C-alpha positions as protocol buffer text, in pm:
chain_id: "A"
residue {
  index: 1
  type: UNK
  ca { x: 4304 y: 10961 z: -19123 }
}
residue {
  index: 2
  type: UNK
  ca { x: 4621 y: 10795 z: -19267 }
}
residue {
  index: 3
  type: UNK
  ca { x: 4594 y: 10553 z: -19587 }
}
residue {
  index: 4
  type: UNK
  ca { x: 4941 y: 10322 z: -19457 }
}
residue {
  index: 5
  type: UNK
  ca { x: 4845 y: 10009 z: -19262 }
}
residue {
  index: 6
  type: UNK
  ca { x: 4991 y: 9992 z: -18908 }
}
residue {
  index: 7
  type: UNK
  ca { x: 5294 y: 9778 z: -19026 }
}
residue {
  index: 8
  type: UNK
  ca { x: 5384 y: 10083 z: -19287 }
}
residue {
  index: 9
  type: UNK
  ca { x: 5361 y: 10299 z: -18996 }
}
residue {
  index: 10
  type: UNK
  ca { x: 5570 y: 10152 z: -18755 }
}
residue {
  index: 11
  type: UNK
  ca { x: 5776 y: 10073 z: -19031 }
}
residue {
  index: 12
  type: UNK
  ca { x: 5808 y: 10485 z: -19118 }
}
residue {
  index: 13
  type: UNK
  ca { x: 5809 y: 10556 z: -18711 }
}
residue {
  index: 14
  type: UNK
  ca { x: 6126 y: 10313 z: -18679 }
}
residue {
  index: 15
  type: UNK
  ca { x: 6296 y: 10514 z: -18960 }
}
residue {
  index: 16
  type: UNK
  ca { x: 6204 y: 10843 z: -18835 }
}
residue {
  index: 17
  type: UNK
  ca { x: 6354 y: 10749 z: -18508 }
}
residue {
  index: 18
  type: UNK
  ca { x: 6666 y: 10714 z: -18629 }
}
residue {
  index: 19
  type: UNK
  ca { x: 6767 y: 11036 z: -18750 }
}
residue {
  index: 20
  type: UNK
  ca { x: 6942 y: 11144 z: -18498 }
}
residue {
  index: 21
  type: UNK
  ca { x: 7219 y: 11471 z: -18564 }
}
residue {
  index: 22
  type: UNK
  ca { x: 7491 y: 11208 z: -18449 }
}
residue {
  index: 23
  type: UNK
  ca { x: 7437 y: 10983 z: -18709 }
}
residue {
  index: 24
  type: UNK
  ca { x: 7485 y: 11255 z: -19016 }
}
residue {
  index: 25
  type: UNK
  ca { x: 7828 y: 11355 z: -18836 }
}
residue {
  index: 26
  type: UNK
  ca { x: 8013 y: 11090 z: -18993 }
}
residue {
  index: 27
  type: UNK
  ca { x: 7983 y: 10836 z: -19273 }
}
residue {
  index: 28
  type: UNK
  ca { x: 7828 y: 10523 z: -19192 }
}
residue {
  index: 29
  type: UNK
  ca { x: 7686 y: 10169 z: -19337 }
}
residue {
  index: 30
  type: UNK
  ca { x: 7508 y: 10091 z: -19024 }
}
residue {
  index: 31
  type: UNK
  ca { x: 7168 y: 9988 z: -18971 }
}
residue {
  index: 32
  type: UNK
  ca { x: 7152 y: 10244 z: -18731 }
}
residue {
  index: 33
  type: UNK
  ca { x: 7339 y: 10490 z: -18523 }
}
residue {
  index: 34
  type: UNK
  ca { x: 7165 y: 10557 z: -18197 }
}
residue {
  index: 35
  type: UNK
  ca { x: 7225 y: 10694 z: -17857 }
}
residue {
  index: 36
  type: UNK
  ca { x: 7233 y: 10462 z: -17588 }
}
residue {
  index: 37
  type: UNK
  ca { x: 6940 y: 10504 z: -17302 }
}
residue {
  index: 38
  type: UNK
  ca { x: 7012 y: 10147 z: -17152 }
}
residue {
  index: 39
  type: UNK
  ca { x: 7321 y: 10176 z: -16970 }
}
residue {
  index: 40
  type: UNK
  ca { x: 7406 y: 9821 z: -16789 }
}
residue {
  index: 41
  type: UNK
  ca { x: 7545 y: 9780 z: -16458 }
}
residue {
  index: 42
  type: UNK
  ca { x: 7811 y: 9528 z: -16606 }
}
residue {
  index: 43
  type: UNK
  ca { x: 8000 y: 9401 z: -16931 }
}
residue {
  index: 44
  type: UNK
  ca { x: 7806 y: 9084 z: -16828 }
}
residue {
  index: 45
  type: UNK
  ca { x: 7435 y: 9247 z: -16799 }
}
residue {
  index: 46
  type: UNK
  ca { x: 7534 y: 9423 z: -17113 }
}
residue {
  index: 47
  type: UNK
  ca { x: 7588 y: 9107 z: -17343 }
}
residue {
  index: 48
  type: UNK
  ca { x: 7288 y: 8947 z: -17187 }
}
residue {
  index: 49
  type: UNK
  ca { x: 7101 y: 9250 z: -17324 }
}
residue {
  index: 50
  type: UNK
  ca { x: 7283 y: 9274 z: -17655 }
}
residue {
  index: 51
  type: UNK
  ca { x: 7210 y: 8875 z: -17693 }
}
residue {
  index: 52
  type: UNK
  ca { x: 6853 y: 8918 z: -17576 }
}
residue {
  index: 53
  type: UNK
  ca { x: 6784 y: 9198 z: -17854 }
}
residue {
  index: 54
  type: UNK
  ca { x: 6960 y: 9051 z: -18135 }
}
residue {
  index: 55
  type: UNK
  ca { x: 6726 y: 8733 z: -18097 }
}
residue {
  index: 56
  type: UNK
  ca { x: 6441 y: 8920 z: -18034 }
}
residue {
  index: 57
  type: UNK
  ca { x: 6477 y: 9162 z: -18338 }
}
residue {
  index: 58
  type: UNK
  ca { x: 6224 y: 9170 z: -18592 }
}
residue {
  index: 59
  type: UNK
  ca { x: 6226 y: 9431 z: -18874 }
}
residue {
  index: 60
  type: UNK
  ca { x: 5889 y: 9610 z: -18904 }
}
residue {
  index: 61
  type: UNK
  ca { x: 5827 y: 9544 z: -19237 }
}
residue {
  index: 62
  type: UNK
  ca { x: 5890 y: 9163 z: -19137 }
}
residue {
  index: 63
  type: UNK
  ca { x: 6184 y: 8938 z: -19131 }
}
residue {
  index: 64
  type: UNK
  ca { x: 6458 y: 8908 z: -18916 }
}
residue {
  index: 65
  type: UNK
  ca { x: 6881 y: 9021 z: -18960 }
}
residue {
  index: 66
  type: UNK
  ca { x: 7131 y: 8770 z: -19053 }
}
residue {
  index: 67
  type: UNK
  ca { x: 7355 y: 8861 z: -18783 }
}
residue {
  index: 68
  type: UNK
  ca { x: 7441 y: 9182 z: -18606 }
}
residue {
  index: 69
  type: UNK
  ca { x: 7690 y: 9363 z: -18509 }
}
residue {
  index: 70
  type: UNK
  ca { x: 7686 y: 9647 z: -18218 }
}
residue {
  index: 71
  type: UNK
  ca { x: 7983 y: 9863 z: -18106 }
}
residue {
  index: 72
  type: UNK
  ca { x: 7913 y: 10091 z: -17813 }
}
residue {
  index: 73
  type: UNK
  ca { x: 8124 y: 10403 z: -17683 }
}
residue {
  index: 74
  type: UNK
  ca { x: 7953 y: 10594 z: -17343 }
}
residue {
  index: 75
  type: UNK
  ca { x: 7676 y: 10735 z: -17573 }
}
residue {
  index: 76
  type: UNK
  ca { x: 7666 y: 10633 z: -17898 }
}
residue {
  index: 77
  type: UNK
  ca { x: 7538 y: 10288 z: -18034 }
}
residue {
  index: 78
  type: UNK
  ca { x: 7625 y: 10215 z: -18404 }
}
residue {
  index: 79
  type: UNK
  ca { x: 7415 y: 9860 z: -18517 }
}
residue {
  index: 80
  type: UNK
  ca { x: 7483 y: 9649 z: -18847 }
}
residue {
  index: 81
  type: UNK
  ca { x: 7313 y: 9384 z: -18971 }
}
residue {
  index: 82
  type: UNK
  ca { x: 7437 y: 9046 z: -19151 }
}
residue {
  index: 83
  type: UNK
  ca { x: 7483 y: 8999 z: -19508 }
}
residue {
  index: 84
  type: UNK
  ca { x: 7200 y: 8841 z: -19651 }
}
residue {
  index: 85
  type: UNK
  ca { x: 7441 y: 8581 z: -19883 }
}
residue {
  index: 86
  type: UNK
  ca { x: 7514 y: 8272 z: -19697 }
}
residue {
  index: 87
  type: UNK
  ca { x: 7875 y: 8275 z: -19810 }
}
residue {
  index: 88
  type: UNK
  ca { x: 7962 y: 8603 z: -19623 }
}
residue {
  index: 89
  type: UNK
  ca { x: 7770 y: 8601 z: -19298 }
}
residue {
  index: 90
  type: UNK
  ca { x: 7932 y: 8872 z: -19128 }
}
residue {
  index: 91
  type: UNK
  ca { x: 8277 y: 8931 z: -19313 }
}
residue {
  index: 92
  type: UNK
  ca { x: 8157 y: 9201 z: -19498 }
}
residue {
  index: 93
  type: UNK
  ca { x: 8021 y: 9393 z: -19224 }
}
residue {
  index: 94
  type: UNK
  ca { x: 8303 y: 9346 z: -18980 }
}
residue {
  index: 95
  type: UNK
  ca { x: 8507 y: 9482 z: -19210 }
}
residue {
  index: 96
  type: UNK
  ca { x: 8286 y: 9788 z: -19224 }
}
residue {
  index: 97
  type: UNK
  ca { x: 8248 y: 9848 z: -18887 }
}
residue {
  index: 98
  type: UNK
  ca { x: 8609 y: 9842 z: -18833 }
}
residue {
  index: 99
  type: UNK
  ca { x: 8668 y: 10155 z: -19033 }
}
residue {
  index: 100
  type: UNK
  ca { x: 8352 y: 10309 z: -18897 }
}
residue {
  index: 101
  type: UNK
  ca { x: 8400 y: 10316 z: -18484 }
}
residue {
  index: 102
  type: UNK
  ca { x: 8775 y: 10439 z: -18497 }
}
residue {
  index: 103
  type: UNK
  ca { x: 8630 y: 10707 z: -18317 }
}
residue {
  index: 104
  type: UNK
  ca { x: 8412 y: 10548 z: -18104 }
}
residue {
  index: 105
  type: UNK
  ca { x: 8574 y: 10616 z: -17722 }
}
residue {
  index: 106
  type: UNK
  ca { x: 8660 y: 10347 z: -17522 }
}
residue {
  index: 107
  type: UNK
  ca { x: 8424 y: 10083 z: -17696 }
}
residue {
  index: 108
  type: UNK
  ca { x: 8236 y: 9763 z: -17620 }
}
residue {
  index: 109
  type: UNK
  ca { x: 8110 y: 9570 z: -17887 }
}
residue {
  index: 110
  type: UNK
  ca { x: 7907 y: 9248 z: -17976 }
}
residue {
  index: 111
  type: UNK
  ca { x: 7897 y: 9072 z: -18254 }
}
residue {
  index: 112
  type: UNK
  ca { x: 7597 y: 8772 z: -18320 }
}
residue {
  index: 113
  type: UNK
  ca { x: 7558 y: 8535 z: -18606 }
}
residue {
  index: 114
  type: UNK
  ca { x: 7133 y: 8465 z: -18643 }
}
residue {
  index: 115
  type: UNK
  ca { x: 7119 y: 8297 z: -18931 }
}
residue {
  index: 116
  type: UNK
  ca { x: 6828 y: 8085 z: -18811 }
}
residue {
  index: 117
  type: UNK
  ca { x: 6697 y: 7752 z: -18852 }
}
residue {
  index: 118
  type: UNK
  ca { x: 6766 y: 7548 z: -19210 }
}
residue {
  index: 119
  type: UNK
  ca { x: 6431 y: 7684 z: -19446 }
}
residue {
  index: 120
  type: UNK
  ca { x: 6325 y: 7457 z: -19739 }
}
residue {
  index: 121
  type: UNK
  ca { x: 6051 y: 7566 z: -19973 }
}
residue {
  index: 122
  type: UNK
  ca { x: 5835 y: 7216 z: -20069 }
}
residue {
  index: 123
  type: UNK
  ca { x: 5588 y: 7210 z: -20339 }
}
residue {
  index: 124
  type: UNK
  ca { x: 5270 y: 7049 z: -20232 }
}
residue {
  index: 125
  type: UNK
  ca { x: 5010 y: 6908 z: -20461 }
}
residue {
  index: 126
  type: UNK
  ca { x: 4640 y: 6931 z: -20336 }
}
residue {
  index: 127
  type: UNK
  ca { x: 4484 y: 6611 z: -20376 }
}
residue {
  index: 128
  type: UNK
  ca { x: 4138 y: 6742 z: -20461 }
}
residue {
  index: 129
  type: UNK
  ca { x: 4219 y: 7061 z: -20731 }
}
residue {
  index: 130
  type: UNK
  ca { x: 4565 y: 6879 z: -20840 }
}
residue {
  index: 131
  type: UNK
  ca { x: 4710 y: 7235 z: -20832 }
}
residue {
  index: 132
  type: UNK
  ca { x: 5075 y: 7366 z: -20674 }
}
residue {
  index: 133
  type: UNK
  ca { x: 5166 y: 7541 z: -20404 }
}
residue {
  index: 134
  type: UNK
  ca { x: 5508 y: 7579 z: -20204 }
}
residue {
  index: 135
  type: UNK
  ca { x: 5506 y: 7608 z: -19849 }
}
residue {
  index: 136
  type: UNK
  ca { x: 5800 y: 7658 z: -19599 }
}
residue {
  index: 137
  type: UNK
  ca { x: 5952 y: 7385 z: -19368 }
}
residue {
  index: 138
  type: UNK
  ca { x: 6210 y: 7391 z: -19155 }
}
residue {
  index: 139
  type: UNK
  ca { x: 6381 y: 7026 z: -19157 }
}
residue {
  index: 140
  type: UNK
  ca { x: 6660 y: 7153 z: -18937 }
}
residue {
  index: 141
  type: UNK
  ca { x: 6465 y: 7377 z: -18631 }
}
residue {
  index: 142
  type: UNK
  ca { x: 6734 y: 7330 z: -18410 }
}
residue {
  index: 143
  type: UNK
  ca { x: 7027 y: 7608 z: -18496 }
}
residue {
  index: 144
  type: UNK
  ca { x: 7278 y: 7769 z: -18285 }
}
residue {
  index: 145
  type: UNK
  ca { x: 7425 y: 8118 z: -18293 }
}
residue {
  index: 146
  type: UNK
  ca { x: 7778 y: 8202 z: -18187 }
}
residue {
  index: 147
  type: UNK
  ca { x: 7829 y: 8523 z: -18033 }
}
residue {
  index: 148
  type: UNK
  ca { x: 8157 y: 8749 z: -17950 }
}
residue {
  index: 149
  type: UNK
  ca { x: 8182 y: 9016 z: -17751 }
}
residue {
  index: 150
  type: UNK
  ca { x: 8503 y: 9284 z: -17655 }
}
residue {
  index: 151
  type: UNK
  ca { x: 8500 y: 9587 z: -17404 }
}
residue {
  index: 152
  type: UNK
  ca { x: 8821 y: 9764 z: -17424 }
}
residue {
  index: 153
  type: UNK
  ca { x: 8768 y: 10051 z: -17155 }
}
residue {
  index: 154
  type: UNK
  ca { x: 8483 y: 10237 z: -16898 }
}
residue {
  index: 155
  type: UNK
  ca { x: 8698 y: 9990 z: -16642 }
}
residue {
  index: 156
  type: UNK
  ca { x: 8639 y: 9679 z: -16831 }
}
residue {
  index: 157
  type: UNK
  ca { x: 8878 y: 9475 z: -17053 }
}
residue {
  index: 158
  type: UNK
  ca { x: 8762 y: 9176 z: -17130 }
}
residue {
  index: 159
  type: UNK
  ca { x: 8642 y: 8881 z: -17391 }
}
residue {
  index: 160
  type: UNK
  ca { x: 8317 y: 8687 z: -17365 }
}
residue {
  index: 161
  type: UNK
  ca { x: 8238 y: 8438 z: -17653 }
}
residue {
  index: 162
  type: UNK
  ca { x: 7976 y: 8130 z: -17666 }
}
residue {
  index: 163
  type: UNK
  ca { x: 7675 y: 7974 z: -17839 }
}
residue {
  index: 164
  type: UNK
  ca { x: 7284 y: 8022 z: -17775 }
}
residue {
  index: 165
  type: UNK
  ca { x: 7156 y: 7704 z: -17863 }
}
residue {
  index: 166
  type: UNK
  ca { x: 6786 y: 7799 z: -18034 }
}
residue {
  index: 167
  type: UNK
  ca { x: 6446 y: 7564 z: -18170 }
}
residue {
  index: 168
  type: UNK
  ca { x: 6323 y: 7810 z: -18426 }
}
residue {
  index: 169
  type: UNK
  ca { x: 6346 y: 8177 z: -18267 }
}
residue {
  index: 170
  type: UNK
  ca { x: 6337 y: 8017 z: -17895 }
}
residue {
  index: 171
  type: UNK
  ca { x: 6636 y: 8007 z: -17684 }
}
residue {
  index: 172
  type: UNK
  ca { x: 6688 y: 7648 z: -17535 }
}
residue {
  index: 173
  type: UNK
  ca { x: 7047 y: 7644 z: -17385 }
}
residue {
  index: 174
  type: UNK
  ca { x: 7376 y: 7788 z: -17360 }
}
residue {
  index: 175
  type: UNK
  ca { x: 7747 y: 7637 z: -17493 }
}
residue {
  index: 176
  type: UNK
  ca { x: 8119 y: 7747 z: -17545 }
}
residue {
  index: 177
  type: UNK
  ca { x: 8190 y: 7883 z: -17908 }
}
residue {
  index: 178
  type: UNK
  ca { x: 8426 y: 7643 z: -18035 }
}
residue {
  index: 179
  type: UNK
  ca { x: 8797 y: 7794 z: -18058 }
}
residue {
  index: 180
  type: UNK
  ca { x: 8906 y: 7905 z: -18420 }
}
residue {
  index: 181
  type: UNK
  ca { x: 8602 y: 7926 z: -18619 }
}
residue {
  index: 182
  type: UNK
  ca { x: 8568 y: 8173 z: -18906 }
}
residue {
  index: 183
  type: UNK
  ca { x: 8255 y: 8358 z: -18711 }
}
residue {
  index: 184
  type: UNK
  ca { x: 8500 y: 8443 z: -18449 }
}
residue {
  index: 185
  type: UNK
  ca { x: 8781 y: 8557 z: -18663 }
}
residue {
  index: 186
  type: UNK
  ca { x: 8555 y: 8806 z: -18823 }
}
residue {
  index: 187
  type: UNK
  ca { x: 8390 y: 8954 z: -18471 }
}
residue {
  index: 188
  type: UNK
  ca { x: 8779 y: 8990 z: -18337 }
}
residue {
  index: 189
  type: UNK
  ca { x: 8842 y: 9232 z: -18681 }
}
residue {
  index: 190
  type: UNK
  ca { x: 8572 y: 9488 z: -18564 }
}
residue {
  index: 191
  type: UNK
  ca { x: 8800 y: 9657 z: -18298 }
}
residue {
  index: 192
  type: UNK
  ca { x: 9111 y: 9589 z: -18506 }
}
residue {
  index: 193
  type: UNK
  ca { x: 9406 y: 9859 z: -18437 }
}
residue {
  index: 194
  type: UNK
  ca { x: 9122 y: 10061 z: -18271 }
}
residue {
  index: 195
  type: UNK
  ca { x: 9398 y: 10286 z: -18031 }
}
residue {
  index: 196
  type: UNK
  ca { x: 9153 y: 10179 z: -17727 }
}
residue {
  index: 197
  type: UNK
  ca { x: 9321 y: 9799 z: -17778 }
}
residue {
  index: 198
  type: UNK
  ca { x: 9644 y: 9968 z: -17665 }
}
residue {
  index: 199
  type: UNK
  ca { x: 9533 y: 10143 z: -17410 }
}
residue {
  index: 200
  type: UNK
  ca { x: 9293 y: 9890 z: -17244 }
}
residue {
  index: 201
  type: UNK
  ca { x: 9511 y: 9546 z: -17248 }
}
residue {
  index: 202
  type: UNK
  ca { x: 9380 y: 9215 z: -17189 }
}
residue {
  index: 203
  type: UNK
  ca { x: 9461 y: 9130 z: -16810 }
}
């Protein structure tokens, strides 16, 4: 019988499932390189899959990524997770992904910022004992998750973007992505100079 608890076993299984030969054929900084098994019927359907996956993702050991980039060819998907420092957000990961996906054939890419609700640690004093304790609070539980998607092949050459309005980790609405955001500038760089941008131009 294993001495590991269920969370530790899940983390080990999650890691083991990512050990596919394709992940070692090239040098990747991605959190995950996986084979595509959930083929969508359309680009719009694929975008909805990616939004649902990113907003529902939790690490086996607890916590959530602060952002996610996914680039997918017909059979391979690379996933990069956001930086935990507020200043960089997805900028570093967009640059890494851009260098590592030039060989992805006819890529579809998706990026989303999932930094999450504002968190504050409040110091609370127990009136009976006088001891201090720290409690995590959410003074601004509502936030927005901007996303950007791009298809360059497989019969599609399109851009799409928007925001998901969130209350904690529950989606409560949708909206357009404001023009000229830093997030969109970084996301557009993922397929910068990719050969399929020239082969499959927007119309």
